[in-house]
Every structure is written in structure tokens, then in C-alpha cells.
C-alpha positions in Angstrom: 49.7 -42.1 -15.3 48.7 -41.9 -19.0 45.3 -43.4 -18.1 44.7 -40.6 -15.6 45.9 -38.0 -18.2 43.7 -39.6 -20.8 40.7 -39.3 -18.5 41.5 -35.7 -17.7 41.8 -34.8 -21.4 38.5 -36.6 -22.1 36.8 -34.7 -19.3 38.1 -31.4 -20.6 37.0 -32.2 -24.1 33.5 -33.1 -22.9 33.3 -29.9 -20.9 34.3 -27.9 -24.0 31.8 -29.7 -26.2 29.0 -29.2 -23.8 30.0 -25.6 -23.3 30.1 -25.1 -27.0 26.6 -26.6 -27.3 25.2 -24.2 -24.7 27.0 -21.3 -26.4 25.5 -22.3 -29.7 22.0 -22.5 -28.3 22.4 -19.1 -26.7 23.7 -17.6 -30.0 20.7 -19.1 -31.9 18.3 -17.7 -29.3 19.8 -14.2 -29.5 19.9 -14.4 -33.3 16.2 -15.3 -33.5 15.2 -12.7 -30.9 17.3 -10.0 -32.6 15.7 -10.8 -36.0 12.2 -10.3 -34.5 13.2 -7.0 -33.1 15.1 -5.8 -36.2 12.2 -6.7 -38.5 11.6 -3.5 -40.5 8.1 -2.1 -40.4 6.2 -2.2 -43.6 5.6 1.5 -43.6 6.6 4.6 -41.7 3.1 5.0 -40.4 3.2 1.4 -39.0 6.4 2.4 -37.1 4.8 5.5 -35.8 1.7 3.6 -34.7 3.9 1.0 -33.0 5.9 3.7 -31.2 2.8 5.5 -30.1 1.2 2.3 -28.9 4.3 1.4 -26.9 4.4 4.9 -25.4 0.7 4.8 -24.5 1.1 1.4 -22.9 4.0 2.6 -20.7 2.2 5.8 -19.7 -1.1 4.1 -19.1 0.5 1.3 -17.1 2.3 3.8 -14.9 -0.9 6.0 -14.5 -3.1 3.0 -13.7 -0.6 1.9 -11.0 -0.5 5.4 -9.6 -4.3 5.6 -9.5 -4.6 2.2 -7.9 -2.1 3.3 -5.2 -4.0 6.5 -4.6 -7.3 4.7 -4.3 -5.7 2.4 -1.7 -4.5 5.4 0.3 -7.9 7.1 0.0 -9.6 4.0 1.3 -7.3 3.8 4.3 -8.0 7.5 5.0 -11.7 6.9 4.7 -11.5 4.1 7.2 -9.5 6.3 9.5 -12.1 9.1 9.3 -14.9 6.7 10.1 -13.0 5.4 13.1 -12.2 9.0 14.3 -15.8 10.1 13.7 -17.1 7.2 15.9 -14.5 8.0 18.6 -15.6 11.7 18.6 -19.3 10.7 18.9 -18.4 8.4 21.9 -16.5 11.2 23.6 -19.3 13.7 23.0 -21.8 11.3 24.5 -19.6 10.7 27.5 -19.2 14.5 27.9 -23.0 15.0 27.7 -23.5 12.3 30.4 -20.7 13.8 32.6 -22.2 17.3 32.1 -25.7 16.1 33.1 -24.3 14.3 36.1 -22.4 17.5 37.2 -25.6 19.6 36.8 -27.6 17.1 38.9 -24.8 17.1 41.6 -24.7 20.9 41.6 -28.5 21.0 41.9 -28.5 18.5 44.8 -25.7 20.5 46.6 -27.6 23.8 46.0 -30.8 22.3 47.4 -28.9 20.9 50.4 -27.2 24.3 51.1 -30.6 26.0 50.8 -32.1 23.5 53.2 -29.2 23.8 55.5 -29.3 27.6 55.3 -33.1 27.4 56.0 -32.5 25.3 59.1 -29.8 27.6 60.5 -32.1 30.7 60.0 -34.9 28.9 61.9 -32.5 28.1 64.8 -31.4 31.7 64.9 -35.0 32.8 65.2 -36.0 30.3 67.6 
């Protein structure tokens, strides 16, 4: 029983030591990172320049992304307009052919009626 207890105590101690090691590494990382961020600028103008630079990068990044998104949308609309323009041209061509066919059919019917009317008037005279 003491051997089992001893192994359990050893396992707990190893877990604590490894956890402490990880915690120590995290603390060191945060300390180094914090020091870099807390480094005081040499002059006020350097601080202002850094702040303006950061602000411009944020604004420019957002603006560039927005412009890229709008360009993509405009390209999609351009493609849609080309497709719709081609569709309208096809429909106009089809309408012109249909209209021409209708005019030819009407002309043939009118000529047939005229011919038929001419035959019936000849029969009436004859």
C-alpha cells in the first residue's frame, strides 16, 4: 500500500513540477512581450508618429479590403450585364425573324384571298 501511495505522491510531484515549468515559461514570455510593449518612446513625436502610423495602417487595411470587395461585386455585375445584353440581342433577333415570318405569312394569305376573290368574281360573271 505504501508503494502505491509513494508512486501516487511521485506522480503528483512530477505533475506539479512540469506545471510549474510551463507556468514559468508562460510568465517569462508575457514578461518579455510586456517589456517590448511598455518600452517608452524616445520622444513625444516618436509616440505620435507611431500612433498615426498604426491608425493609418488600420484605416488603410479596412479601406483596401472594402475596395477589393466592391471591385469583386462590380466585376460580377459587369459579367451579369454582358450576359443580359447577349440575351436581349438574341431575343431581338428572334423577334425580328418572327416578325418577318409573320409579314410573309400575311402577304401570302392576302395574295391567296385576292386570288380567291378574283376567282369568285369571275365565276359570278361567267
